[in-house]
N, C-alpha and C positions, 0 to 999 in steps of 0.2 A: 503494500500499500504506499510505502514512503518514497519508492522510486521516482514518481512524477514529479515530487517536489525536490529532489536531492539536488540535481543541477541547477535549478532555478535559486534555491536557498543559497548555494556556495556562491554563484554568479553575483547575487544582489548584496549578499551581507558582507562578504569579504572586501567589494567595492565601497559599501557604504561606511563600514567600521573604520576603513583606512581614512576617510574623509570626515568621520565624525558627525555626520549630519543626523540631526535629531529626527527619529520617526515619530510621525503623528499617529496618536491613540486616541481613539475616540470609545467612550463607554456610553452606551444606550439606556440602560437602566440600573444606574449605580444603586437605587434605593431597593434592590433585591439583594445586594451584599452587605456583609458586615461593615461596620463603621470603622475601617481600619485604612491607613495610608499606603498607597501603591509604591512598591517598592522595586524598581525594574534597575537591572545592571548595564543599562546603557542610555546614552543621550536621547531624549524625548521630550515632546510636547503632550500634554494631557487635557483632553476636552473632556467633560463629565456632565451627563444629563441624568437627573434622577428618574425620569421617566421617558418614554418617547412614543408619540402617536405614530401610527403608520404613514401618515402623511408628512411627517417631519423627517424622515427618516433618511431620504437621499441627500437632503441639504445637509443634514449633519454629519454623513459619512464622507461627503465631497473632498477628495486630495487626502483622504487617510490612509496611513500605511497598515495599522492594526485596528480592528473593529473588535470590541467587546459587548456580547450580547447574552442576554439570558433568553427572553422570550420574544423579543422584536425581531420581526421578519426580515431576512436577508434576501432578498428577491434576485432573480436572474437579471433584472434590471439595474439593480444595484451593481453587480459585478460588470456589467456592460459600460455603465459610466464611469468605472474605477477601475482601469486596468492596472494601475499602480498599487493596489491593494494586495498586501501579501499574506496577511492572516485573520482570520475570523476565529476569535476565540469564545466558544460558546460556555458559559458560566453552569452548564447542567450536563445532564448526560444525554439526554436526547436533543437531537440535531435537525428534528423536523422543522424548525423555523429556519432553515437555511438551505437554499438550493445547492446542494452539494455538487451536482452534476455541472452547474454552471461555474462554480466555484473552480473545479478542475480546468474546466476549459479556459478560465481567466489566469489559470496559473497559481490561483490563491489557496493557500493551506485552510484547512478547518480542523481545529482541536476542540475536545470537551473533555468534561471533569467526569471520571471515574472512580467508583468505589469510595466516594466521600461519605454517603450517608447510609450505608449498609445497617448499620445498628439503631438510627434514628429512625428510617422507615419501617424497618422489621418490628422495632419496638411501638410504633404506632398502630401497624396492623395488628400486634398482639394486644395492644389495648383495647383496641375497639372489638376484637374477638370476645376475650373474657368479659369485657362490659355488656356486651349483648347477650352472652350466655347466662350471665346472671341478672340480666333485664334490670341494669341500674337505672337507664333512663326512665323507665316506668316507675320505678320506686322512689326516684326523686320528684316525679310528678304527683305520685301519691301522698309522699310527706307533705309537699308544698299545698297541697289540696285539703290538709288537716285529717286524712284517713286514719293516720297512726294516732292522732290525740282522740278520735273518737272510737278507737278499736274497743272491744270488749275485753281484751286480755293484752298481755305484755308485748306483743308483736303485731305486726299487720302483715298477712299474707295475701300478697296479690297476684302479680305475674309468676309464672313458673320459672325457677332456677335450676341451671344445669351445670354440673362439673366438666371440666375440660378433660378430666382423667378417663382414658379410655374411648375418647370420642375420634373420630377419623377428620383428619386435615388434608383437604387437597390443594396442593399450590400448583398454580399455572405460571411456570416461569422460575428455571432452575440457575438463575443467576446468583449473585452474590447476597442479593437482598432475599430471594427465596431461601437459599440454604440457611442464611442466618435466621432467618424465621422458623425454619425446620427445627435447628437446635431450641429453640425457645419452646417451641410446643412439645418436643420430646422431652424437655426437662419436667414438663406438665403431665408426662405419661400419656401423650398423645400417639395415635397411629397416623404416621404422615406419609402421604403417597404424592409423587409429582406426576402430573397429568400430561398427556401427551396433546399435541397440536390437534384441533379440529380438522376433521376430514383427513388426518393423517392415514396414508396406505398401510404403514406398519407402524408396531408399538415398540420403541426402542427399549432395550434393556434398562431395568430401574425405573420405568415409567409404567402407567396404567393409561389405559384408553381413555379419550376424553369422555365419551358417554359413561363408563364405569366410574370415573371420577365424580362427576355431576349427580348420578344417581346414589353413590354409595356415601358421599362425604356429610358428615355433621356440620363442617365449616370448609366454604371454598374461598380461597385468598387470590386475587388476581396480581401478580407482581411480574407482569409482561410488558413489552413497548405495545404502542398502537401501530398496526401495520393494515394494509388492505386485507390481510388474511385473518387478522384479530379484530377488526372492527365489528362491533355487535355481536362478539361472539357469545355472549350470553343474552338471550332474547326470550319471547315468550315459551318457547317449545322447551328451552332449556331449564327456565325457572319451573315448569310445571313437572318436570323429571326430578327436581331436588325434593329431598326429605321434606314433609310439613315444617318441620323446626329447625331447618338448616340455615346456617349464617351465611352471607355472602359480603368479603371484604374486598374493596377495590381500592389500593393505593398505587395503583400502577398507572393507567392513563384513562382520562374520560373518552368516552366512545367506545369502550369495551363491552359495555352494558347497555342494552335499549332501557333508558331510564323511566319512560312511561310505562313499559311493561313491568319493570320492577316495582313501581308504586302500586300497580293493580296487585301484584303478586303479594305484596305487604298488607295491602288492605284486606285481600280475601284469603288471608292466612296460608297461603300456598308456600311460603317460607317463613322462618320466624325471625328475621331479622338481615339488616344490612348497614354496614359501616364504609362510608365513601368520603376519601379525603380529595376526589379529582372529579370534574364534570366535564360534559361534553364541550362547552363554551365556557372558557375561563378568561377573566371574572365573567360571572353569569348575567350581565347586563339586561339580557333580553329575558330573564327569568330561567326557572329550571323546574320540572316536575318535582325534584326530590328536595326542593327548596320550599315548595308549596304544601307538601304532604303534611308535615308537621305531625309524624307519628311517633309513637314512644318507642317503637322498635327499629327506629332509623337514627343514625348518627352519620351528620354530614359535618365535615372540617375543611376550612378553605385553602387546600392544597399546602398543608404545612407539616406533612410528615417528615419531610426532608430536613426541617429547617431546626433540629436541637442548635444549642449554641456550639456544641462540640463538632456537630457537622457542617455548619455554616462556617466555622474557622478553618476546619480541613478543606473545604470546597475553595476559600480564598487563597490558602498556600498553594494548592494544586494549580491554581489559576496563574499566580504569579510564578510558579515553575514552568509552566507550560510555556508562559512568553518569553521568560528569561532563556530558557533552553532553545526555544526557536530561533529568536535572534542569535544566539551563539552558534547556531550552525549543528545544534543537536535535539531536534524536534522530537517531541513526546506525545503520546496520546492524539495522534492524527486519526482522522475518520476515513 
């Protein structure tokens, strides 16, 4: 993967560093990063924007050598208008906001941040899992409504609670996050299986088929990327196959689940609960079925599973390393 970039990197940076020309760096969504200073090992100028709207992008990156973006889209037009652009440094793992093919044609490298949030995302998914199995949101609602105060005895028994011990967790996505989540679940004596791709012709060793995972799991956790193959991988048909009390967790990507079908499944008791940290549109300015549902067996968090203090600082450290290594002629984490 590195070969298309190596000749270009050597040609540009040996020349440029000899003359010590400062590189122009533009940060498009600074407010998504921790509040720490940028420390680069080379002469540079820095233009920083807290947020950037789509119509502002082209003007802001004009003439830049390096662009730093989290979710701001870098389109084919952006590359066509900036032949001098050397690097797009994405401050996330997913690079679906960058036209990678156009970048390659332009001779622009793209790098991302990997494995910075394994524990943060896995812990968030596990938190949702145990919270929903114990039905804590329903009990919080009952306490706030005064049901415990009016109970005829010492406790209030409302929604059913279940142990994780002995339950089956099906994980879609066997990357670092999925494997980290598996270790947490196994510590609680859960039976963990990794699920095969939907419509896969063969089931790989160490996996179970998609349909078996959906039907047998007490908890389904989605920790996979959004691709044309995974879009709406959980829809009405899959929700109907799940156990009546099953929990669905999505800390992967919005768009993996048909959200309207999920709301219907929750309302009619087809599944036991759902925890989502991602939505199809983010931020959900046009609304979303999950936000309107207001169900006690549904938890929605605002795409913050990745954002523990520890993970956010690791991300920043890797970002600096990615850029410094690239300029030094030793690129890493190229996509």
